[in-house]
N, C-alpha and C positions, 0 to 999 in steps of 0.2 A: 471461504478459502483459507481457513486458519491453519497455521503451521507451527510446529513445536520448536524448541530451542536447542536441545542437546542430546536427545536420546539416541538417535541413530546417525547423526551427522548431517552434513550440508552438501547439496549439489550446487555447484557454481556454474551458471550458464552465462558465458561470455559471448555477447552478440557479435564480437569481432571474429568468432570462429564460425566456419562455414556450415556446420551442422546444427548450430544453436536454434535456428528457426524451426527445425523439426521437433525439438523439445517443446518449444512454445506451442506448436500446433497440437502436440499430444496433450498439453495441458488446457488447450482451448476448447474444453468440453465439460459441461457441468456434470455429466454422467461419469466421466473419468475422474474428475475431482472427488466425487462421492465415493468412488472405488478406493482411491488413495486414502481418503479420510477413514473409511471403514477398516482398512488394513493397517491403520496407524499403530495399533497396539494388539493386533491379533493375526493369526494365519488361517486362511480359509481356502476351500477349493472353489472352482468356478461355479458349481451348483449352489453352494452356500451363499456366495456373493449375489448371484441372481435372485435367490430367494429373499435375502435381506433387503435388496433394492426393489423387489417386485418387477423385475424385468426379464425378458427372454434370455435363456442361457446362451443362445447363439450370439446375441448382441454383446453380452458381457465378455464372451470368449474373444471377440474381435478387439474389444477395448483392452483386454488383458494382454493380447499380443502386441498392440501398439505401445502400451506402457512398458512392457518387458523389453521391446526392441530399443526403446529410448533410454533404458537403464533406470526407469523410475520405480520399478518393482522387480522382485525376483520370483521365478517360477521353478518349483521343484517337483519332479515327477516321482511318485512313490506308489507302491502297491496298495490297492484298496480292495474292498469287498467284491467289487465288480470289475476287476481289472485295474489298470493304472489310473491314477488321478493326479491332477495338477494342483499343488498347494502354492498359494500366492501370499506374499508378504511385502510390505513396503520397504523400500531401500533407504529412504531419507525422511527426516522430520522437517527439513527446511530446504526450499529451493530459492536461491538468490540469483537474480538476473542482473548482470552487469552490462550497462550500456557504454558505448564509446564516449558518450557525453557525460557520463557520471565521473565527476572530477574529485580527486583527493589531493589536497595540498597540505604539506607539513612545513611550516615556517617557524623556526625557533620553537616556541612553546605552544603553537597553535596548530591544530589539526582541523582542516575544513573539508567536509564532504558535501557535494551537491547531488541531490536525488531528483530525477525527473518526476513530474507530478503523476505520470501514468504508471510508475514502477511500484505500485502498491502491492502488498501481499495479502491483504484481507479487506473486506468491505461489507457493509450492509446499508443499502441506500434505497430511497423511495423517490418516485417521480414527483415533480419534474426533475429529470436527471439526464446526464449525458457526458460525453467527452469528445474532444476533437483535437486534431493536430493543427499546426499552423496552415495546413493545406486543405483539410477536409474534416467532415463529421466522421467519427468512428462508430460503426455499428448503427443502431437505431436510437432515435431520441425517445426519452421517457420509457426505455426498456432496460431494467436493471441488469438483465443477463448480458447486455452489451459490454458490461464492465469486465467480462471474461475474455473479450476479444483480444487476440494476441497483438493487434496493432496498438493497443493501449500503451505499449512501451514507448511510443513516440508522441503521446498526448501532450498538449501544451495548455489545456484547459479542462478541468473536471468540475462538475456541478451536481448537486442533489438537494432535495428539500429537507429530508430527515435521515438520521443514521450517522454513519462514520466511515472513514477510510483510514487504513493503517499501512505504515511503511516500516521496513526493517533496514536500518542503517548498520553497516559493519562496525563492530566495536574495535576501533583502532587504538584503544588506550594501551600503551606499552605496559608490559607486566611490571616493570620497575619504576613506573611513574604514577603520580597521584593527580586526580582531577581537581581543578580549581573552579571551573565554571563550565556548564553545558548550556548551549544556546541553540534554539530552533527558530528559524525565520521563514516566513512565507507571505506572499501577497494574497489577500483574501477580500471577499465581499459577501454580502448575503445573496440570496437567490430568489427571484420572483419572476413570473412570466413577464417578459419585457424588462423594464428597469424601474426602480423607485428609490430615490436617494434617502427616503425616510421609511426604510423597511428594516428595522433592527433584527439582529439574530445573535443569540448567545453561543459563541464558538468556544468549545472546550478542547484543551490539549491534554493528552495522557502520555507519560513516558514509562515504558516497562509496566504498564497496567496501573500506574499511579497517577491520579488526577492532579495536574499541576495548577491550572487556573483557567478562568473563563473571561473572554473579551467580547463585549457587545459591539459588533460591527454595525455602524449606523445605517447602512443602505446597500443597495445594488446599483452601482454607478453607471450611468449612461448619458451624461450630459455632454460628453465629447468622446471621440474615439481614443482608445488607449494608445499610448506612444508606440507600442509594439504590436498592437492588435492588427491582424491582416485586413486588407481592404475588402475581401470577400465576405467577412463576418458582418452580419446585419447590424445596422446602427441601433436597432431596437433591442439588441442583446447586451449582456453584461460586457462592459468595455475595459474596466480597470478595477483595482482594489487598493487596499491599504497594506503597506508592509508592516507586519507585526513580529515582535521577537518575544518568545517565551524563554526565560532564563532561570536556571537553577544553580544556586551556589551553596556554600556552607551556612549561609545566613537565612536562606529561604528561597522562595520562588517569586519571580517578577514577570510582568508583562511590560516590556520596555523598561522604564525606571520605577514602575509602581509595584510595590509588593502586593501579591495576591494570595499567598498561602505560606504556611510554615514548613512545607515540604523542602527537604534539603537533599544534597547529593547522596548522602548515606542511605536515604530511603529508596533510592533507585536501584541499589545493588548492581551497579554497572559491571563490576569484575566477575559476577556470577553468570553473565550471559555472553554468548558469542555475537549477539546483535543488540541493537538498541531499538526497541519498538516505539514508534511515534504514531499515535493515533490522534486524529482530529475529527471533530464532529459536533453534533447537537444532542445534548442529553434529552431523554424522553420527558423529563420534568422541567425542562428549561422554561423560563418565563417568556422569552422571545424565540419562537421556533420559526426562523425566517430563512432557513436554507443556507447553503454555503457554495461559493465559487473559490477554487484554488487556481491561481494563474501561474503558468510556467514561463519559460523564456520567450516563447513566441506570442504571448498575449500580455495585455496590461501595460503597466508603466515601468516595471523593474525587470531588468534582464537577468533573472535568476529563477531557478526552480526552488525546491525546498532545501534549505541549507542547514546543516548541523555543524556547529563550531565547538570543539573541545579545547578549552584553555588549560594547560598543564601547569602544575606548581614548579 
């Protein structure tokens, strides 16, 4: 579910608006996502789309109608060799979903944005995997396609064994200001069926495609219930994590106070992007491939989702 940065513009879906859920439902289809991806840099008619995807033309026609109705693509009718044909093209490179719970605070020289753990824009995960809100499991356990479920927007816990998950934070850096420090914090643990406090996993963070650093989380913690973990969640499941901070400055990159790389703010090219891509996951060549849990406000020990802090000069 990869999305571009600047080519065609951004659709903002504000969940406080009454029609927003209809857009989410239009996107809650792997087939329609494939159509949008196919049309990202080309214009095709319905027949060509069906041929590219190996699907019936009638099925694709219904999906095109849904996407067009929700403003996610445009359809132009033009003369063809056998009468009129519908030419389809994508409308946006990027769809940003804004939740009422997504908070942006500006205090003096600090800009703080909190992103719900379910509001990711791209993912590639393998089972065991799943997600849940503070009230229920979302979709099906160990089925990666459940990560497309529109209910993911209210997820409070996300987990997978291998792969990554990516978020797009709005780039709120004022045009006339310079960045002094960029910080990403989240509560994490490794992931194992049941729990195991001695189950290390090498968790890596990337910003705008640049690898920042890797933290080896020591285990998947279940010795006690998390302070915020709901009572219906099984005691044998992941209960809480460790709050970690990845920090990038002009001097280098740090995890908490420990320097982990020479990547500096300039390497991230913040001003060239409308968003800041935050990817977290396990590299295929990691020494410890032990999975990942990301805890949101309704789970774990810390009442926060994924937080980005921009400190200005």
